[in-house]
C-alpha positions as CSV (number, residue, x, y, z in Angstrom):
1,M,23.4,24.3,-36.8
2,K,26.9,23.8,-37.8
3,L,28.3,20.5,-37.4
4,S,31.9,19.9,-36.1
5,K,34.4,18.7,-38.6
6,P,34.3,15.0,-36.9
7,S,30.5,15.1,-37.0
8,Q,30.7,16.0,-40.6
9,L,32.9,13.2,-41.4
10,V,30.6,10.6,-39.8
11,L,27.7,12.0,-41.6
12,V,29.6,12.0,-45.1
13,S,30.6,8.2,-44.2
14,T,27.1,7.3,-43.2
15,I,25.6,8.7,-46.3
16,G,28.4,7.1,-48.5
17,L,27.6,3.7,-47.0
18,L,23.9,4.0,-47.4
19,V,24.4,5.0,-51.1
20,A,26.8,1.9,-51.6
21,T,24.2,-0.4,-49.8
22,L,21.4,1.0,-52.1
23,L,23.4,0.5,-55.2
24,T,24.5,-3.0,-54.5
25,A,20.9,-3.9,-53.5
26,C,19.8,-2.7,-57.1
27,Q,22.5,-4.6,-58.6
28,L,21.8,-7.9,-57.0
29,V,21.5,-10.8,-59.5
30,T,20.5,-14.2,-58.1
31,I,23.0,-16.9,-59.9
32,D,22.1,-20.0,-57.6
33,Y,19.8,-21.0,-54.9
34,V,21.3,-22.9,-51.9
35,Y,19.4,-25.4,-50.0
36,L,20.0,-26.2,-46.3
37,A,18.4,-29.2,-44.1
38,G,18.1,-28.8,-40.5
39,T,15.8,-29.1,-37.6
40,T,13.5,-26.9,-39.1
41,G,13.2,-28.5,-42.5
42,I,14.7,-27.4,-45.8
43,Q,15.7,-23.8,-45.9
44,G,16.3,-21.8,-49.2
45,F,18.7,-18.9,-50.0
46,A,19.5,-16.8,-53.0
47,V,23.1,-16.4,-54.1
48,D,24.2,-12.9,-55.5
49,S,26.3,-13.4,-58.5
50,Q,29.0,-10.9,-57.8
51,S,29.9,-11.2,-54.3
52,G,28.4,-15.1,-53.3
53,A,26.6,-13.3,-50.5
54,L,23.4,-15.3,-49.3
55,R,20.0,-13.6,-48.7
56,S,16.7,-15.2,-48.0
57,G,15.4,-16.6,-51.2
58,V,12.6,-19.1,-51.1
59,P,10.1,-20.5,-48.3
60,T,11.4,-23.2,-45.7
61,V,9.5,-26.4,-46.2
62,A,9.4,-29.4,-44.0
63,S,11.5,-32.2,-45.0
64,G,9.0,-35.1,-44.4
65,G,11.0,-35.9,-40.8
66,N,12.4,-34.2,-38.0
67,K,16.0,-35.5,-38.7
68,P,17.2,-34.7,-42.3
69,V,20.7,-36.1,-43.0
70,A,21.1,-35.8,-46.8
71,L,20.0,-33.9,-49.8
72,A,20.4,-35.0,-53.5
73,L,19.4,-33.5,-57.0
74,S,18.6,-34.7,-60.3
75,S,21.0,-33.6,-63.0
76,D,18.6,-31.2,-64.5
77,F,18.1,-29.5,-61.2
78,A,14.3,-30.1,-61.5
79,N,14.0,-32.5,-58.5
80,L,15.4,-32.6,-55.0
81,Y,15.4,-35.5,-52.4
82,A,15.5,-35.4,-48.8
83,A,16.5,-38.2,-46.5
84,N,15.0,-38.3,-42.9
85,A,16.8,-40.6,-40.5
86,D,14.0,-40.4,-37.8
87,N,11.1,-42.1,-39.9
88,N,13.5,-44.0,-42.6
89,T,12.0,-41.9,-45.5
90,V,13.3,-40.3,-48.8
91,V,11.1,-37.4,-49.9
92,H,10.8,-35.9,-53.4
93,F,10.4,-32.4,-54.0
94,A,9.7,-30.5,-57.4
95,L,11.8,-27.3,-57.9
96,D,10.1,-24.6,-60.1
97,A,11.7,-21.7,-61.9
98,N,11.8,-19.4,-58.9
99,G,13.5,-22.2,-56.7
100,V,10.2,-23.1,-54.6
101,L,10.0,-26.6,-53.6
102,T,6.8,-28.6,-53.7
103,K,6.5,-32.1,-52.2
104,K,5.5,-34.9,-54.5
105,D,6.2,-38.4,-53.1
106,S,8.2,-40.4,-50.9
107,I,9.2,-43.9,-49.9
108,T,9.8,-45.7,-46.6
109,L,12.9,-47.7,-46.1
110,P,13.4,-50.7,-43.7
111,G,16.2,-48.5,-42.0
112,P,17.5,-45.2,-41.5
113,P,18.9,-43.5,-44.6
114,A,22.6,-42.2,-44.4
115,A,23.4,-41.0,-47.8
116,I,21.4,-40.5,-51.1
117,A,22.6,-39.8,-54.8
118,V,21.0,-39.6,-58.3
119,N,22.6,-40.8,-61.4
120,Q,23.3,-38.3,-64.2
121,A,20.7,-39.9,-66.4
122,N,18.0,-39.2,-63.8
123,S,17.1,-42.8,-64.1
124,Y,17.9,-44.2,-60.6
125,L,18.0,-43.0,-57.0
126,Y,20.6,-44.7,-54.7
127,V,19.9,-44.9,-51.1
128,A,22.7,-46.4,-48.6
129,Y,20.7,-47.1,-45.4
130,G,20.8,-49.3,-42.0
131,S,22.2,-48.9,-38.5
132,T,22.8,-52.6,-37.7
133,T,22.4,-54.3,-41.2
134,S,23.6,-52.0,-44.0
135,N,22.2,-52.0,-47.8
136,L,22.5,-50.1,-51.0
137,A,19.1,-49.8,-52.5
138,E,18.6,-48.6,-56.3
139,Y,14.8,-47.0,-57.0
140,S,13.7,-46.3,-60.7
141,L,13.0,-42.6,-61.2
142,S,10.4,-41.5,-63.7
143,S,10.1,-37.6,-64.6
144,G,11.6,-37.2,-60.8
145,T,8.9,-39.4,-59.2
146,I,10.4,-42.4,-57.0
147,G,9.4,-45.8,-58.2
148,S,10.2,-49.3,-56.9
149,A,13.2,-50.8,-55.6
150,V,14.9,-52.2,-58.8
151,A,17.9,-53.7,-56.9
152,T,19.1,-53.9,-53.1
153,E,22.4,-55.2,-52.1
154,P,23.6,-56.2,-48.7
155,L,26.8,-54.4,-47.6
156,T,28.7,-57.3,-45.7
157,L,32.5,-58.0,-45.3
158,S,33.5,-61.5,-46.3
159,G,34.8,-63.1,-42.9
160,F,33.2,-61.0,-40.9
161,P,29.4,-61.3,-41.8
162,T,27.9,-60.2,-38.3
163,D,29.9,-57.0,-38.1
164,T,27.8,-53.7,-37.9
165,L,28.6,-51.7,-41.1
166,I,27.5,-47.9,-41.2
167,P,27.1,-46.1,-44.2
168,T,28.3,-42.8,-44.5
169,G,28.4,-41.7,-48.1
170,V,27.3,-42.6,-51.8
171,T,28.4,-41.4,-55.2
172,V,27.6,-42.4,-58.7
173,L,30.0,-42.1,-61.6
174,A,28.9,-39.4,-64.3
175,N,28.8,-41.9,-67.0
176,N,26.2,-43.9,-64.8
177,A,28.5,-47.0,-65.0
178,A,29.3,-47.5,-61.4
179,V,28.1,-46.5,-57.9
180,Y,30.1,-46.5,-54.5
181,V,29.2,-46.5,-51.0
182,S,31.5,-45.6,-48.1
183,V,31.2,-47.4,-44.9
184,F,32.7,-48.0,-41.4
185,D,32.8,-51.2,-39.4
186,Q,31.4,-50.3,-35.9
187,S,32.3,-53.4,-34.8
188,A,36.0,-52.9,-35.5
189,Y,36.2,-49.0,-34.8
190,N,34.0,-48.1,-31.9
191,P,35.5,-45.1,-29.7
192,G,34.2,-44.9,-26.3
193,G,33.0,-48.7,-26.5
194,T,34.3,-52.2,-27.2
195,A,35.9,-53.4,-30.6
196,T,34.5,-57.0,-31.4
197,S,36.1,-57.6,-34.6
198,S,39.7,-57.9,-36.0
199,A,38.5,-56.4,-39.6
200,N,39.7,-53.3,-41.2
201,P,37.3,-50.5,-40.0
202,G,37.0,-48.4,-43.0
203,W,35.7,-49.4,-46.7
204,V,34.3,-48.6,-50.1
205,F,31.7,-50.8,-51.8
206,G,31.6,-50.5,-55.6
207,F,29.1,-51.7,-57.9
208,G,28.9,-51.7,-61.6
209,V,25.5,-50.7,-63.2
210,G,24.2,-53.0,-65.9
211,S,21.3,-53.3,-68.3
212,G,18.1,-52.3,-66.4
213,G,20.0,-51.2,-63.4
214,A,21.1,-54.5,-62.3
215,L,24.0,-53.8,-59.8
216,M,27.1,-56.0,-60.0
217,A,29.9,-56.0,-57.4
218,S,33.2,-54.4,-58.8
219,T,36.2,-56.7,-59.0
220,A,38.1,-56.9,-55.5
221,S,35.1,-54.9,-53.7
222,P,35.0,-53.8,-50.9
223,Y,38.1,-51.7,-50.9
224,Q,40.1,-50.6,-47.9
225,T,39.9,-46.9,-47.2
226,G,41.5,-45.9,-43.8
227,V,39.5,-46.0,-40.5
228,K,36.2,-44.3,-40.5
229,P,35.1,-43.0,-44.2
230,S,33.1,-39.9,-43.8
231,G,32.3,-38.9,-47.3
232,I,32.9,-39.9,-50.8
233,A,32.8,-38.0,-54.3
234,A,33.5,-38.8,-58.0
235,D,35.3,-36.4,-60.5
236,P,33.0,-35.4,-63.4
237,T,35.0,-37.4,-65.8
238,S,34.4,-40.8,-64.3
239,R,38.2,-41.4,-63.7
240,F,38.6,-40.9,-60.1
241,V,36.9,-41.3,-56.7
242,Y,37.9,-39.8,-53.6
243,V,37.3,-40.5,-49.8
244,T,37.6,-38.4,-46.6
245,D,38.8,-40.4,-43.5
246,Y,37.6,-38.8,-40.3
247,A,39.3,-40.8,-37.9
248,S,42.9,-40.5,-39.7
249,N,42.6,-37.0,-41.1
250,Q,43.3,-38.2,-44.7
251,L,41.9,-37.9,-48.4
252,V,42.2,-41.2,-49.9
253,G,41.9,-41.4,-53.7
254,Y,41.2,-44.2,-56.3
255,G,41.6,-44.5,-59.8
256,V,38.6,-46.1,-61.8
257,T,39.5,-48.9,-64.3
258,S,37.6,-51.5,-66.1
259,G,34.1,-49.7,-65.7
260,S,34.0,-49.8,-61.9
261,T,37.3,-51.3,-60.2
262,L,39.1,-49.0,-58.0
263,N,42.9,-48.9,-57.5
264,F,44.8,-46.7,-55.0
265,L,46.3,-43.4,-56.6
266,L,50.0,-43.3,-56.1
267,S,51.8,-41.2,-53.1
268,G,48.4,-41.3,-51.2
269,P,46.9,-40.9,-48.8
270,F,46.7,-37.2,-48.6
271,K,46.5,-35.1,-45.6
272,T,43.5,-33.1,-44.7
273,G,42.3,-30.8,-41.6
274,S,41.2,-32.4,-38.6
275,E,38.1,-34.6,-38.6
276,P,37.3,-34.4,-42.4
277,S,33.5,-34.5,-42.7
278,A,32.5,-34.0,-46.3
279,I,34.0,-33.7,-49.7
280,N,32.8,-32.0,-53.1
281,I,34.4,-31.5,-56.3
282,D,34.1,-28.6,-58.6
283,P,32.0,-28.9,-61.8
284,R,35.1,-28.4,-63.8
285,G,36.8,-31.4,-62.2
286,K,39.8,-29.4,-61.4
287,Y,39.5,-28.9,-57.4
288,I,38.6,-30.9,-54.6
289,Y,37.1,-29.1,-51.2
290,V,37.1,-30.9,-47.9
291,S,35.0,-29.4,-45.0
292,N,37.1,-30.5,-41.7
293,A,34.8,-30.8,-38.7
294,L,37.0,-30.2,-35.6
295,D,39.2,-27.3,-36.8
296,S,36.3,-25.6,-38.6
297,S,38.1,-25.0,-42.0
298,V,38.1,-26.2,-45.5
299,S,40.8,-28.0,-47.4
300,A,41.5,-27.0,-51.1
301,Y,43.3,-29.3,-53.7
302,T,44.0,-29.2,-57.3
303,I,43.3,-32.3,-59.2
304,D,46.1,-33.4,-61.7
305,L,44.0,-34.3,-64.6
306,A,46.4,-36.9,-66.1
307,T,46.8,-38.9,-62.7
308,G,44.0,-37.8,-60.3
309,I,46.6,-37.1,-57.4
310,P,45.6,-33.8,-55.5
311,S,47.9,-31.1,-54.4
312,S,47.1,-28.7,-51.6
313,V,46.2,-25.4,-52.7
314,V,48.1,-22.6,-51.1
315,N,46.1,-19.3,-50.9
316,V,47.8,-15.8,-51.6
317,T,48.3,-15.1,-48.1
318,G,50.3,-18.4,-47.8
319,S,47.9,-19.6,-45.6
320,Q,45.9,-23.2,-46.3
321,I,43.4,-22.7,-43.6
322,N,40.0,-21.5,-44.9
323,A,38.1,-21.0,-41.6
324,T,34.4,-21.6,-41.3
325,D,32.0,-21.1,-38.6
326,T,31.7,-24.1,-35.9
327,Q,31.6,-27.7,-37.1
328,P,30.9,-27.8,-40.9
329,V,29.4,-31.2,-41.8
330,A,28.7,-30.6,-45.4
331,I,30.1,-28.9,-48.5
332,A,28.9,-27.6,-51.9
333,V,30.4,-25.8,-55.1
334,D,27.9,-23.8,-57.2
335,P,27.3,-25.4,-60.5
336,A,26.2,-22.2,-62.3
337,L,29.8,-20.3,-62.1
338,G,31.9,-22.7,-60.2
339,R,32.9,-19.7,-58.2
340,F,31.4,-20.1,-54.8
341,V,31.8,-22.8,-52.0
342,Y,29.7,-23.2,-49.0
343,T,29.7,-25.2,-45.8
344,A,26.9,-26.2,-43.5
345,N,28.0,-25.5,-39.8
346,Y,26.3,-27.9,-37.6
347,L,27.1,-26.1,-34.3
348,G,27.5,-23.0,-35.8
349,D,23.8,-22.8,-37.0
350,S,24.8,-21.1,-40.2
351,I,26.5,-21.3,-43.7
352,S,30.1,-20.2,-44.4
353,G,30.8,-18.9,-47.8
354,F,33.9,-18.7,-50.1
355,Q,34.8,-17.1,-53.4
356,L,36.6,-19.5,-55.6
357,N,39.3,-18.5,-57.9
358,P,38.8,-20.6,-61.0
359,D,42.5,-20.2,-62.0
360,T,44.2,-21.4,-58.9
361,G,41.5,-23.1,-56.7
362,A,42.2,-20.6,-53.9
363,L,39.3,-19.7,-51.8
364,K,38.6,-16.2,-49.8
365,P,35.7,-15.5,-47.7
366,S,32.7,-14.2,-49.5
367,Q,31.0,-10.7,-48.4
368,A,29.4,-10.8,-45.0
369,T,30.2,-14.6,-44.3
370,P,29.0,-16.6,-42.1
371,Y,25.1,-16.2,-43.0
372,P,22.7,-17.3,-40.2
373,A,20.6,-20.3,-40.7
374,Q,18.5,-22.9,-38.9
375,S,19.7,-24.8,-35.9
376,H,22.0,-27.8,-36.5
377,P,22.0,-27.9,-40.4
378,T,23.2,-31.3,-41.9
379,A,23.3,-31.0,-45.6
380,I,23.5,-28.7,-48.5
381,V,23.0,-28.4,-52.2
382,I,23.0,-25.7,-54.9
383,V,20.9,-25.4,-57.8
384,P,21.6,-22.7,-60.5
385,H,19.0,-20.1,-61.3
386,G,18.2,-19.0,-64.8
387,N,19.7,-19.9,-68.3
388,H,23.1,-20.1,-67.0
389,S,25.6,-22.2,-68.4
390,L,27.0,-24.9,-66.2
391,E,30.6,-25.2,-65.6
392,T,32.1,-28.5,-67.3
393,T,35.4,-30.3,-67.8
394,T,37.0,-32.1,-70.8
395,P,39.5,-35.0,-69.7
């Protein structure tokens, strides 16, 4: 049987696509594992080193609760921690060389956790928790195992001691010298309800970390930070802290002085997309990435390493809109190459991926993005696979 010319073209194209697919499959090299928290637990994906494409990587494990809200990693990537708001727990998992998670131990808090972080020395786990009264708790860590609470600091406003403060994020300086918690005052900012306080609604609480983990309030803490802070991150050089303001569509920047004191960066705050939900800084300390929940996008910025001032990155196309699937609520940058960015899309039930240009900070969609995932993902972290050098920066 002789095929027509159009049929021959279709056949050739099909064979070519099949061959290309097989070759690509043979060349897959996993550079990272991506972990996503959602309604079914902690789901794992493998990252292709060339394209950034995701594929099923490791088995999904239960997070220890039905409402995971945050994930955190130890700096050696040997331990993962999951915070569950429905049963007030933080659960510790060990990570093996193939990315498999094994549950080890857990703690139960007095209230629902909102954010967690581990210091660079892997000696303390910080948990911001509470729904009516809020606190920052510091737990000791030993080979990843969660120990007893070393310190607990109430998060209250002078002059407004009965206001309801809701924690939204926590970050630790890379030099282990300070920890910061972002909160908003629900008594002062309560859309759809009644505001009962005249206090400024957005704040960052700062604490210096002393000998034995002692927490000491930073000078002039807490610091005003817009209306409804939603995420917080410190740069790898321990010189700058950045906060996203969900209600004002802004990025607020601070310089760190005297160990833990914060001062506003000049010319700030800086514009973001609509309803910025989370923030991450690339491991070189050169770029900031912000997920915007309402317009389903990622905002990219370069960091002036001398001043900390962020400038918007314009892609080659001239567009600053890096589109994601619906409602990104968390964002992560891969630590192995510093070449890929991923968002957890709450309403899209997916992960959106981008390739990061290390010379400019510009993003472009990774191959086959977005990637289907479990329903309502809320948090995302990335672990390097194998003996890959981690990206670092020198101030």
